[in-house]
N, C-alpha and C positions, 0 to 999 in steps of 0.2 A: 503493500500500500504506500510506502514512502515514495515510490516512483511516480505515483499519480500526479502530485502537484508539479513535479518537474516536467512531465510530459505535457501537462496542460499549459505550463508557462512557455515552453518551447513551441508548442503547437504542431502543425503538420510537418512531417519530416523528422520528428523526434525518433531517434534510434537508440535503444538501450544496449549498452555494452556491459556485460557482466562476465564473471569467470565461470568455470565449470563446476563450482562447488555443488555438492549434492542438493542443498536447498534450492539452488537456482535452476537446476535441471529437473527437479521433482515435478510430477504431473500437475499437482495443485498450483505450482508457480506458473508453469506453462499455460495452464487453463486460465489463470488470472490475466496473464498478458494477452491472451487471445480474446478474452471477454472484454478487456479494456481497449482493444485494438492498438496495443503497443507492440511495435516491431522490435525484435531483439536480434543483434548481430550474432551470427553463428561463428564460433571460433574453435579451432582445434584444442583438444585438452593439453594441458601443460605447455602453454605457449606464452610465457611472460613477455617475450620479445614483441608480441603483438598487442600488449596491453599498455597503453601510454602511461597509466598511473604507476606502473612498476618503475618506469624511468624516473618519474618525479620522486617516488619514495627513495630511489637510489641517490639522486642528487641531494635530497634533504638529509638523508642519513650521512652521506659523506661530509656535508657542510657541518652538521652537528659534531661529527667526530673530529673535525679540524679545529674546533674551538679549543682555546687554551685551558678552559675550565669546563669540565663536563657538567651537564645539568644534574643536580643532586636530588631533586624532587619532581614529582609529576607536574606540578605547576611550572617549575623552571623548564622542563622539557616542552610543555605546551607553549610557553612563551617563546622559547627558542625556535620551535617549529613555525610559529606564526611569523617570527622575524625572518626566517629563511624563506618562507612562502612569499612574503612581501618584497624580498630582495630579488626574487626571480624575474628575469626579463619577460 
């Protein structure tokens, strides 16, 4: 159901990209997407190179690891991730 507002905001041409996790390929999930007329991109299993978010996570992780002082708390990590995200071109 979280995809519904995004699909509505994007409008026609919305294409859902998700991984091959069991919940995503479950019949109930596929039926929901069909009932909501949401198109999903088919991707081969185990293909992180085809998933753009994996590249973003890699960039963010490397940036966090390059810091002189590693985040010590969840809040520090969250703040660092927001900062890295905002610094991306």
